[in-house]
LUMBAPA-833099 format. One record per residue (C-alpha): residue number from 1; residue in one letter; chain; x, y, z. Coordinates in steps of 0.25 Angstrom, whole numbers. Example, Ala and Ser with C-alpha at 12.3 -4.5 7.8 and 13.67 -1.06 7.14 Angstrom:
% LUMBAPA-833099
R   resi   resn   chain    east   north      up
R      1      A       A      49     -18      31
R      2      S       A      55      -4      29
//
This chain:
% LUMBAPA-833099
R   resi   resn   chain    east   north      up
R      1      M       A     286      82     174
R      2      R       A     291      74     185
R      3      H       A     298      63     178
R      4      V       A     297      52     188
R      5      S       A     297      40     179
R      6      R       A     300      26     179
R      7      Q       A     312      29     170
R      8      A       A     317      39     181
R      9      R       A     316      28     192
R     10      T       A     323      19     183
R     11      I       A     334      28     180
R     12      A       A     336      30     195
R     13      C       A     336      16     198
R     14      A       A     347      14     187
R     15      L       A     355      26     194
R     16      C       A     354      18     207
R     17      L       A     358       5     201
R     18      L       A     370      12     193
R     19      A       A     375      19     207
R     20      A       A     374       6     215
R     21      A       A     382      -1     204
R     22      A       A     392       9     203
R     23      A       A     394       9     219
R     24      L       A     396      -6     219
R     25      A       A     405      -7     208
R     26      D       A     414       4     213
R     27      D       A     412       3     227
R     28      D       A     425       5     233
R     29      D       A     427      17     223
R     30      A       A     415      23     227
R     31      Q       A     417      23     242
R     32      D       A     430      31     240
R     33      K       A     424      41     230
R     34      G       A     410      42     235
R     35      G       A     404      35     223
R     36      H       A     392      31     231
R     37      A       A     378      38     229
R     38      D       A     378      52     233
R     39      K       A     366      51     243
R     40      A       A     367      66     247
R     41      N       A     365      69     232
R     42      P       A     358      58     224
R     43      L       A     359      68     211
R     44      A       A     374      66     211
R     45      L       A     377      55     199
R     46      T       A     390      51     193
R     47      A       A     391      52     178
R     48      Q       A     388      37     176
R     49      Q       A     375      38     184
R     50      Q       A     371      49     176
R     51      R       A     373      41     163
R     52      A       A     366      29     169
R     53      V       A     353      38     171
R     54      G       A     354      46     159
R     55      I       A     357      60     165
R     56      V       A     359      70     154
R     57      T       A     360      85     157
R     58      A       A     360      97     148
R     59      R       A     359     112     149
R     60      A       A     345     117     146
R     61      A       A     342     126     134
R     62      Q       A     337     140     137
R     63      T       A     326     145     128
R     64      T       A     315     155     127
R     65      A       A     301     149     125
R     66      N       A     287     155     122
R     67      E       A     275     146     127
R     68      R       A     262     146     119
R     69      V       A     254     134     122
R     70      A       A     241     129     116
R     71      A       A     231     126     126
R     72      I       A     216     121     127
R     73      G       A     207     131     134
R     74      L       A     195     127     142
R     75      V       A     184     137     147
R     76      L       A     182     135     161
R     77      D       A     168     134     168
R     78      S       A     167     148     175
R     79      A       A     156     142     184
R     80      V       A     166     132     190
R     81      L       A     175     144     194
R     82      A       A     164     151     200
R     83      A       A     159     139     208
R     84      E       A     173     135     214
R     85      S       A     177     150     217
R     86      G       A     164     152     224
R     87      E       A     166     140     232
R     88      A       A     179     144     237
R     89      E       A     175     158     239
R     90      S       A     162     154     248
R     91      S       A     171     144     255
R     92      R       A     181     154     259
R     93      S       A     170     163     264
R     94      A       A     163     152     272
R     95      A       A     176     149     279
R     96      Q       A     179     164     282
R     97      A       A     164     164     288
R     98      A       A     167     152     296
R     99      D       A     180     158     302
R    100      A       A     173     170     305
R    101      E       A     162     163     313
R    102      V       A     172     155     320
R    103      A       A     179     168     324
R    104      R       A     166     174     328
R    105      L       A     163     162     338
R    106      R       A     176     163     344
R    107      G       A     174     176     347
R    108      L       A     161     174     354
R    109      A       A     167     161     361
R    110      A       A     178     170     367
R    111      A       A     168     180     372
R    112      G       A     161     168     379
R    113      A       A     149     165     369
R    114      A       A     145     150     373
R    115      A       A     138     149     360
R    116      A       A     150     153     351
R    117      S       A     159     144     359
R    118      K       A     150     132     356
R    119      T       A     148     135     340
R    120      L       A     164     139     339
R    121      E       A     168     124     337
R    122      A       A     157     123     326
R    123      A       A     161     135     319
R    124      Q       A     176     132     319
R    125      A       A     172     118     312
R    126      E       A     164     126     302
R    127      A       A     175     135     299
R    128      A       A     185     124     297
R    129      R       A     175     117     287
R    130      Q       A     173     130     279
R    131      R       A     188     132     279
R    132      A       A     190     118     273
R    133      L       A     179     121     263
R    134      A       A     185     134     259
R    135      D       A     199     128     257
R    136      A       A     193     117     248
R    137      A       A     186     127     239
R    138      A       A     198     136     238
R    139      A       A     207     123     234
R    140      K       A     197     120     225
R    141      F       A     197     133     218
R    142      R       A     213     134     218
R    143      A       A     212     119     212
R    144      H       A     203     124     200
R    145      W       A     206     138     198
R    146      A       A     221     139     204
R    147      A       A     224     151     194
R    148      L       A     212     159     199
R    149      A       A     215     156     213
R    150      A       A     229     161     213
R    151      L       A     223     175     208
R    152      P       A     221     186     218
R    153      P       A     207     186     224
R    154      V       A     202     198     216
R    155      A       A     207     193     203
R    156      R       A     201     180     206
R    157      Q       A     188     185     209
R    158      K       A     187     194     198
R    159      T       A     191     182     188
R    160      I       A     182     172     194
R    161      A       A     170     182     193
R    162      A       A     175     185     178
R    163      V       A     174     171     174
R    164      A       A     161     168     182
R    165      S       A     155     179     174
R    166      V       A     160     174     161
R    167      A       A     168     186     158
R    168      H       A     180     178     158
R    169      L       A     183     164     156
R    170      L       A     193     154     162
R    171      V       A     200     144     152
R    172      R       A     208     132     156
R    173      A       A     219     132     145
R    174      E       A     224     118     145
R    175      L       A     238     113     139
R    176      P       A     236      98     135
R    177      G       A     248      89     139
R    178      R       A     254     100     150
R    179      R       A     254      97     164
R    180      S       A     262     110     168
R    181      L       A     262     124     164
R    182      G       A     276     130     168
R    183      V       A     274     144     167
R    184      L       A     260     150     165
R    185      P       A     257     156     152
R    186      E       A     255     170     152
R    187      R       A     244     172     142
R    188      A       A     233     164     134
R    189      E       A     224     164     122
R    190      L       A     212     156     118
R    191      D       A     207     153     104
R    192      I       A     193     155     104
R    193      D       A     187     152      90
R    194      G       A     199     158      84
R    195      V       A     199     171      92
R    196      V       A     212     173     103
R    197      V       A     207     176     116
R    198      P       A     216     180     128
R    199      A       A     216     173     141
R    200      R       A     223     176     154
R    201      V       A     231     166     160
R    202      L       A     227     163     175
R    203      G       A     236     151     179
R    204      P       A     236     137     179
R    205      A       A     223     130     177
R    206      A       A     218     118     185
R    207      T       A     219     105     179
R    208      T       A     207      96     178
R    209      P       A     206      81     175
R    210      E       A     201      83     161
R    211      A       A     213      93     158
R    212      Q       A     224      88     148
R    213      G       A     235      97     154
R    214      T       A     238     109     163
R    215      G       A     231     122     160
R    216      V       A     230     137     162
R    217      L       A     219     145     167
R    218      L       A     215     157     157
R    219      E       A     205     168     159
R    220      V       A     199     174     147
R    221      D       A     192     188     148
R    222      A       A     180     191     140
R    223      P       A     179     177     133
R    224      P       A     171     175     119
R    225      A       A     157     173     121
R    226      G       A     154     158     121
R    227      L       A     166     153     127
R    228      G       A     162     146     139
R    229      A       A     166     134     149
R    230      G       A     171     122     142
R    231      A       A     176     128     130
R    232      R       A     189     124     125
R    233      V       A     198     134     117
R    234      P       A     212     134     112
R    235      A       A     222     142     121
R    236      T       A     235     147     119
R    237      L       A     245     150     131
R    238      F       A     256     160     130
R    239      A       A     269     161     139
R    240      T       A     279     173     137
R    241      A       A     293     168     133
R    242      R       A     301     161     144
R    243      K       A     315     158     144
R    244      G       A     320     145     151
R    245      F       A     327     132     149
R    246      V       A     322     120     142
R    247      L       A     323     107     148
R    248      P       A     317      92     145
R    249      R       A     305      88     152
R    250      G       A     313      76     158
R    251      A       A     322      86     165
R    252      L       A     311      92     173
R    253      F       A     305      87     187
R    254      Y       A     295      92     196
R    255      G       A     296      93     211
R    256      S       A     290     100     223
R    257      D       A     299     113     220
R    258      G       A     294     112     205
R    259      A       A     302     108     193
R    260      Y       A     317     105     193
R    261      V       A     327      98     185
R    262      F       A     341      92     189
R    263      K       A     353     100     185
R    264      R       A     368      94     185
R    265      L       A     376     101     195
R    266      A       A     391     104     193
R    267      A       A     401      93     196
R    268      K       A     410      95     208
R    269      P       A     425      93     205
R    270      G       A     428      78     207
R    271      A       A     413      74     208
R    272      D       A     410      61     201
R    273      K       A     395      64     203
R    274      T       A     386      75     196
R    275      S       A     376      81     204
R    276      F       A     361      85     200
R    277      A       A     352      95     207
R    278      Q       A     337      98     204
R    279      V       A     335     112     199
R    280      K       A     322     118     200
R    281      V       A     316     125     187
R    282      S       A     304     132     182
R    283      L       A     295     127     172
R    284      L       A     292     137     161
R    285      M       A     285     131     150
R    286      P       A     286     117     142
R    287      H       A     295     119     131
R    288      G       A     296     108     119
R    289      E       A     298      95     126
R    290      G       A     303     101     139
R    291      W       A     301     114     148
R    292      L       A     307     127     148
R    293      V       A     311     130     163
R    294      D       A     318     140     171
R    295      G       A     328     138     183
R    296      I       A     341     133     177
R    297      D       A     353     139     169
R    298      D       A     358     136     156
R    299      D       A     371     130     162
R    300      D       A     363     120     170
R    301      D       A     365     105     167
R    302      I       A     350      99     168
R    303      V       A     347      85     168
R    304      V       A     339      83     156
R    305      Q       A     339      67     155
R    306      G       A     340      58     166
R    307      A       A     334      68     177
R    308      G       A     324      57     181
R    309      A       A     335      49     188
R    310      L       A     339      62     196
R    311      F       A     325      64     200
R    312      S       A     324      51     205
R    313      L       A     337      52     212
R    314      A       A     333      64     219
R    315      G       A     320      59     223
R    316      T       A     311      69     231
R    317      A       A     321      75     239
R    318      G       A     329      85     230
R    319      K       A     325      99     229
R    320      P       A     327     107     217
R    321      V       A     339     117     218
R    322      A       A     342     130     212
R    323      A       A     346     131     198
R    324      D       A     359     139     201
R    325      D       A     363     128     211
R    326      D       A     375     121     204
R    327      D       A     381     114     215
//
């Protein structure tokens, strides 16, 4: 989504050249009226500069959308889940046991036991090694099964046990061509030989090198007989109706604080420049050729063309501001 392209850099260079040419042509007048570049606010542009880089603003259309997305379901191997969850659990137990041994030896050493004092250093090294192994196993499990890792411990163990016993199945519903989800769907259905089978949405699924898009992890209770690991089935993801504002993809950027757009601020009396600010938005769902977002108002003038130039000018310094900041 980050539109850092050759075109954006070219536009930024054109803007800089335009500003320099204007300063040279009207040097005396600029000195009197403050026409030089505003270093404190690089997103303050004259009308001529805005035209040069093709900045166009518009007010986003508000709409209500229902999401019903076709996906490809892949039944996951329960043995992999059992192995990786077992590795994480056993590593955690080993680390706890090693820490307990260190605590025991420290107590003995404090009581004057010579043998404990000699072995304490070795026990501390072993405890550090076990903690490192436990951290690595936990990180591996979170990377592969983030949706399960986010569950409360009791619910997570219950799900893992059900999947290991083949009473439940886990399915990765992949959305080809999509790299982001927006808001998670609330429910899902699988089409298994013409029979609609409901599935529960657990959360985002890990992306593998073979994946053609982002995915959602689904849990299926009491799956039909014969449906096993590696099977591919059609899936449909559903989200409830959501209200938001439709923006073109070219208006959206992504930074450390999440998605944002550029908004034109109200001009101050007598000002010869227009200021623009970053406004943080929430991505709800793809909608047509754009995105349905939340975080702006229906009277906001959003930059829908030429925003790449503002992105280049802002660099990495600017921080998104609140949507109701009009100054």
